[in-house]
Structures are given as C-alpha cells and as structure tokens.
C-alpha positions in Angstrom: 98.2 -76.4 32.6 96.8 -78.5 35.0 99.3 -81.3 35.7 100.5 -81.8 39.5 104.2 -80.9 39.8 106.7 -83.6 40.5 109.8 -82.9 42.4 112.2 -85.7 41.7 113.5 -87.8 38.7 111.6 -90.9 38.1 113.6 -94.3 37.4 114.8 -94.1 33.7 114.7 -90.3 33.7 117.9 -88.4 33.1 118.9 -85.1 34.3 120.0 -82.0 32.3 120.7 -78.4 33.6 118.0 -75.8 32.8 120.6 -73.6 31.0 121.8 -76.6 28.8 118.1 -77.4 28.2 117.6 -73.8 27.3 120.3 -73.6 24.9 119.6 -77.4 23.3 115.8 -76.4 22.7 116.7 -73.1 21.3 119.2 -74.5 18.9 116.6 -77.3 17.6 114.0 -74.5 17.3 116.1 -72.3 15.3 117.0 -75.3 12.9 113.4 -75.9 12.6 113.0 -72.4 11.3 112.5 -69.7 14.0 115.0 -66.8 14.2 117.5 -66.9 17.0 115.3 -64.3 19.3 112.2 -66.4 18.8 113.9 -69.8 19.3 115.2 -68.4 22.8 111.9 -67.1 23.7 110.0 -70.4 23.0 112.5 -72.2 24.6 112.6 -70.1 27.8 108.7 -70.8 28.0 109.4 -74.6 27.9 112.3 -74.7 30.2 110.3 -72.5 32.9 107.4 -75.1 33.1 109.9 -78.1 33.1 111.6 -76.3 35.9 108.2 -76.1 38.1 107.5 -79.5 37.4 104.9 -79.1 34.9 106.6 -81.5 32.3 103.4 -81.7 30.0 104.2 -78.1 28.8 107.9 -78.5 29.3 110.7 -79.5 26.7 108.5 -82.3 25.8 106.9 -79.7 23.8 109.8 -79.3 21.5 109.2 -82.2 19.2 105.6 -80.9 18.7 106.7 -77.6 17.9 109.0 -78.6 15.2 106.2 -80.7 13.8 104.0 -77.3 13.8 106.8 -75.5 12.1 107.7 -78.1 9.5 103.9 -78.5 8.4 103.3 -74.8 8.2 100.8 -74.6 10.8 103.0 -72.4 13.0 104.6 -69.3 11.0 108.4 -69.3 11.4 108.7 -65.8 10.3 105.5 -64.2 11.6 104.7 -60.4 11.1 103.7 -59.4 14.6 101.4 -56.4 14.3 99.9 -54.4 17.2 96.6 -52.5 16.6 95.2 -49.9 19.3 92.5 -47.3 19.3 93.1 -46.5 23.0 95.9 -46.2 25.4 95.0 -49.1 27.6 94.2 -51.6 25.1 95.8 -53.2 21.9 95.2 -56.4 19.7 98.4 -58.3 18.4 97.7 -60.0 15.2 100.1 -62.9 15.7 100.2 -64.1 12.0 100.2 -67.8 13.3 103.3 -67.1 15.4 104.1 -69.7 18.0 102.3 -69.0 21.2 105.4 -68.2 23.2 106.7 -65.6 20.5 103.2 -63.8 20.8 102.1 -63.8 24.3 105.7 -63.0 25.3 105.4 -59.9 23.2 101.8 -59.4 24.3 102.7 -59.5 28.0 105.4 -56.8 27.6 103.2 -54.6 25.8 100.7 -54.9 28.5 103.3 -54.0 31.1 104.4 -51.0 29.1 100.8 -49.6 28.8 99.7 -50.5 32.3 102.7 -48.6 33.6 101.2 -45.2 32.0 97.5 -46.2 32.5 97.3 -48.1 35.5 95.7 -51.1 33.9 96.0 -52.5 29.9 94.7 -55.4 28.2 96.1 -56.9 25.1 94.4 -59.5 22.9 96.2 -61.9 21.0 94.6 -63.0 17.7 95.8 -66.2 15.5 98.6 -67.7 17.3 98.9 -71.5 17.9 99.6 -73.4 21.0 100.2 -70.8 23.8 102.4 -73.1 26.0 102.1 -72.5 29.7 100.2 -69.3 30.5 101.5 -69.0 33.8 104.8 -68.0 32.4 103.2 -64.8 31.0 101.6 -63.6 33.8 104.5 -64.5 35.9 106.6 -62.2 33.6 104.0 -59.3 34.5 104.2 -60.2 38.2 108.2 -60.0 37.9 107.5 -56.2 37.0 105.7 -55.8 40.3 102.3 -55.9 38.5 99.0 -58.2 38.5 99.2 -60.1 35.5 95.8 -62.1 34.2 95.7 -64.4 31.4 92.9 -66.3 29.5 93.2 -68.6 26.4 90.8 -70.1 24.1 91.3 -72.9 21.7 89.9 -75.6 19.6 87.0 -77.6 21.1 88.1 -80.8 22.7 85.8 -80.8 25.9 82.2 -81.5 26.8 79.9 -79.0 27.5 76.8 -79.4 30.0 74.1 -80.7 27.9 75.8 -81.1 24.6 76.7 -84.4 22.9 80.2 -84.8 22.0 83.0 -82.2 22.3 81.8 -78.6 22.4 84.2 -76.1 24.1 88.2 -76.0 24.7 89.9 -76.9 28.0 90.5 -73.1 28.0 92.9 -72.0 30.9 93.4 -69.0 33.0 96.0 -67.8 35.1 96.6 -65.3 37.6 99.9 -64.2 39.0 100.1 -61.5 42.1 103.6 -60.2 43.1 104.5 -60.3 47.1 107.5 -59.0 48.8 109.1 -61.9 50.5 106.8 -64.8 49.5 107.2 -66.5 45.7 104.2 -64.9 43.8 100.9 -66.3 44.1 100.3 -68.4 40.7 97.0 -69.6 40.0 97.1 -71.6 36.6 94.3 -73.9 35.6 92.2 -75.1 32.8 88.6 -75.4 32.9 88.8 -79.2 32.4 88.4 -81.8 35.4 91.5 -83.6 33.7 94.4 -83.0 31.2 94.1 -84.7 28.0 97.5 -86.1 28.8 96.3 -87.7 32.0 93.7 -89.6 29.7 96.4 -90.8 27.5 98.6 -92.1 30.3 95.8 -94.0 31.9 95.2 -95.6 28.7 98.6 -96.6 28.3 98.7 -98.0 31.8 95.1 -99.5 31.9 94.4 -97.4 34.9 90.6 -96.5 35.4 90.0 -92.6 35.3 88.3 -90.8 38.1 84.4 -90.5 38.0 83.0 -87.7 36.1 86.6 -86.5 34.5 86.2 -87.9 31.2 83.7 -88.8 28.4 83.2 -91.3 25.4 82.9 -89.8 21.9 79.2 -89.3 22.3 79.7 -87.4 25.5 78.7 -90.2 27.9 80.8 -90.0 31.1 83.2 -93.1 31.3 85.8 -94.4 33.7 87.4 -96.7 30.9 90.5 -95.0 29.4 89.9 -96.9 26.1 86.5 -95.2 25.7 87.6 -91.9 26.7 88.4 -89.3 24.3 87.6 -86.0 25.9 87.9 -84.5 29.5 84.7 -83.3 31.0 84.5 -79.5 32.3 85.6 -78.8 36.0 82.5 -78.3 38.1 80.1 -79.3 35.4 78.2 -76.4 34.1 80.8 -74.0 35.8 83.9 -75.1 33.9 81.9 -75.3 30.6 80.4 -71.7 31.4 83.9 -70.6 32.1 85.2 -72.1 28.7 82.5 -70.5 26.9 83.1 -66.9 28.7 87.0 -67.3 27.7 85.9 -67.7 23.9 84.1 -64.6 24.1 86.6 -62.6 26.1 89.4 -63.8 23.6 88.7 -65.0 20.2 85.3 -63.2 19.8 86.6 -60.1 21.2 89.6 -59.8 19.1 87.4 -60.6 15.8 88.4 -64.2 15.3 85.8 -66.7 16.6 86.9 -70.2 16.9 83.8 -72.1 18.3 81.5 -70.9 16.1 83.9 -71.6 12.9 84.6 -75.0 14.4 81.0 -76.2 14.5 80.1 -74.6 11.1 80.3 -76.4 7.8 83.5 -74.5 6.8 86.4 -77.1 6.7 89.0 -74.4 7.5 87.0 -73.8 10.8 88.7 -76.8 12.2 92.3 -75.6 11.4 94.2 -75.3 14.6 94.6 -71.9 16.3 94.5 -70.3 19.5 93.6 -66.7 20.8 94.2 -65.1 24.1 93.8 -62.0 26.4 96.5 -60.6 28.8 95.7 -57.9 31.4 98.3 -56.2 33.5 97.2 -54.2 36.8 99.4 -51.9 38.2 99.1 -51.7 42.2 100.4 -48.2 42.2 97.1 -47.1 40.5 95.2 -48.1 43.5 97.5 -47.1 46.1 101.2 -47.6 47.5 102.7 -50.4 45.7 104.8 -51.3 48.6 102.0 -51.6 50.8 100.2 -53.7 48.4 103.1 -56.5 48.3 103.5 -56.4 52.1 99.7 -56.9 52.5 99.9 -59.8 50.0 102.6 -61.2 52.0 100.8 -60.8 55.3 97.8 -62.4 53.6 99.9 -65.4 52.4 101.4 -65.9 55.8 98.1 -65.8 57.6 96.9 -68.6 55.3 99.7 -70.6 56.0 99.3 -70.2 59.5 95.9 -71.5 59.6 95.2 -74.8 61.4 96.0 -77.8 59.4 93.3 -80.0 58.5 93.7 -83.8 59.3 95.7 -85.7 56.7 97.4 -82.6 55.8 101.3 -81.5 56.7 100.9 -78.0 55.8 99.1 -75.1 54.0 100.1 -74.1 50.5 98.8 -71.0 47.9 99.1 -71.4 44.4 102.4 -71.5 43.0 104.2 -72.3 46.0 105.0 -75.8 45.5 105.8 -75.3 41.9 108.4 -72.3 42.9 110.0 -74.8 45.6 110.3 -77.5 42.7 112.0 -74.9 40.4 114.4 -74.2 43.1 115.4 -78.0 43.6 115.6 -78.5 39.6 117.4 -75.5 39.3 120.1 -77.0 41.5 119.9 -80.4 40.5 119.0 -80.5 36.8 115.7 -81.0 35.1 114.4 -84.6 35.0 113.8 -85.6 31.1 111.6 -88.9 30.6 113.3 -91.4 28.3 110.9 -91.1 25.4 111.3 -87.2 25.3 114.9 -87.3 25.7 115.1 -89.8 22.9 112.8 -87.7 20.6 115.2 -84.8 21.1 118.3 -86.5 20.7 116.9 -87.9 17.3 116.1 -84.4 16.2 119.4 -83.2 17.1 120.9 -85.9 14.9 118.7 -84.9 11.9 120.0 -81.5 12.4 123.8 -82.3 13.4 123.3 -80.7 16.9 125.3 -82.1 19.8 123.0 -82.8 22.7 124.1 -81.6 26.2 125.5 -84.0 28.9 122.9 -85.6 30.7 123.1 -87.5 34.1 121.0 -90.4 35.5 
C-alpha cells in the first residue's frame, strides 16, 4: 500500500467509530458467505488500514470482497492446509481464501515457529487479494519479533525494456518492534504510483507526475486519460524487485503467476496472489530487551538530526500512520460518501442495520 495517510475527514465524509466499522464490515462479509471467525479477521485488516489513513485498503474493500465471494473468485469456505518438511519453514495452501484469512494464519504460524527456531518463513499459495500487508508484519512485531512480508500478484505494471504490462506492483513490508516508540513499519509497493491514484487523476482531470504511469503500449505519459498502468519505482530497480518477489513467493511455493499470465493458457489470467512472511526473533541474536532499546535509540537519534529546509520534523516509516490511528481511534474513521453509500446499499440487501455515522 502506497497511499499517503490523511488525518482528517474531507467535506462530505462521515465518521464512524472503528469498533462499529469492524462489526459492520464483519456482518456484511458474513452475509457474503464467510464464517464468523474469517469475517472478523478480514474486517479487522480493513479497519486497521482505515485507522492508519490508508483508505484505499480500508473498508472501501468490503464491496470488492463481497463481489469476489459472490463470483466464487474467493472461496468462502477454504480448506487451509500447512505443508512442512523442516521446523523453520512451511507453505500454507490457502485454497483461494481471502488474503486476510490466509495471511493472518501464516503470520501466526511464522511467529509460533520462530519462537522455537529463531527464524521462520511461511509461504502462502493460492490466495486472493492480500489486503494491507503491513497488517501482518505488524502482528508479528506486536509479539516482539521482526516481521517481513512479500506479495506477488497479477501483472499490471511495466517492466524496464518491455512493451506493455509485464510484472505486478508487488509490495513489501517490514515491521520492527521498539520499546517506547511506535514500531517501524515500512510498507511499500514496487510501483511509482498506485493504480487508485491513476483513477483519481482521470476522474479529476489532473495530470500525472512525470515517469509515474504509462499508456497501454508502455509509453510513459502524464495524461490520465491515456494512462493504464503504473511504472516501476526507480525504473529497473522497482521492476527488478517485483520480479524477485515473484520468484520468492509464487515460484518458491510452486504456483508461478508471471509465466502463466504471459502464456497461451487462458486460466493463467485468473486472479490470484501468493505471499511469503518471515518472522525473526531478536532473542536468537542476543538480548531481546537490548534490541528494542537500541531500536528506540536509533529512532530517537534519527528524529534528532538537523531538519532540512522546508521540513518541520523528521519521521521514520510508520510513525505518522500510527499517529493517524490514534486520532481516528478517538474521533472515528472518515468514510467517503461513495464508500458509505456502497456499504449501506449492501446492508439493505442483506437486512443489516448500518451503524450510526456523524458528519
């Protein structure tokens, strides 16, 4: 997820408490076919993103997931199966479970194995839309471990030297626990700009930044009417990272996406994603308390460095979104009019009463 967190509600938005949104979203997802536990898990991922200001991965995803469930793209009753031949590694066959269901289970398994082995990795095969991967590594960090996550999906981004879409906007996330500071949370895609930003620019008629997007033939453009895909972050660096993530996830777990997508097999373009989560226990490398104390010292040192001209203060990854979560937790989560309308219309279909919303 690459969207910039926003702290306040814009005109026309309503505010709803996080707990109400969590219960409301879970109720909708349960009506959509998920069991109660899986519905709550999925809703929690959405509300976590919404609280941190990443609205593109927040409750705006509920209608999209209802559609995935209705079409059978996502399996409402998956048979999650762990496969393992070594204590420090496992593969979770997700059976097309929604990403939040599969990756939450994978994160829990990675933590359990890392507690015993010092480090553990869990690959996830055959899931659909993983949601905000920062959530899963954050759950690992909440247990005092370092979390790393990689995701590979359907090709929708350019690759240096290739005509047209070649690789995915595959994200990575890293969460490092601290003692007094909010955990460091780096959560980024390999694209210069999010697909949602291209759609927003098209709707508003706003030119896109140079080098951020391309037309269907791969030609860079700033015209939002012509732009159909993002370009990789840093050119060859971003496209190379995306390719590496495909190898570290899809190919590693025996479920290649890129090669199948570009083959003659029509099933190769069916929506799916793969992932890899890694948990590292600092206690395996020394004293865990010393580690978190040193993380705090490092972050404090960074924030105490001279501020550049035009900047007000120095931030580390995840600091601002953590502050947004506190503010939204107190005041409620702002929901865009269209999203609220989509949610309430779904609620009417399912016979659910929406929670109270304030302007």
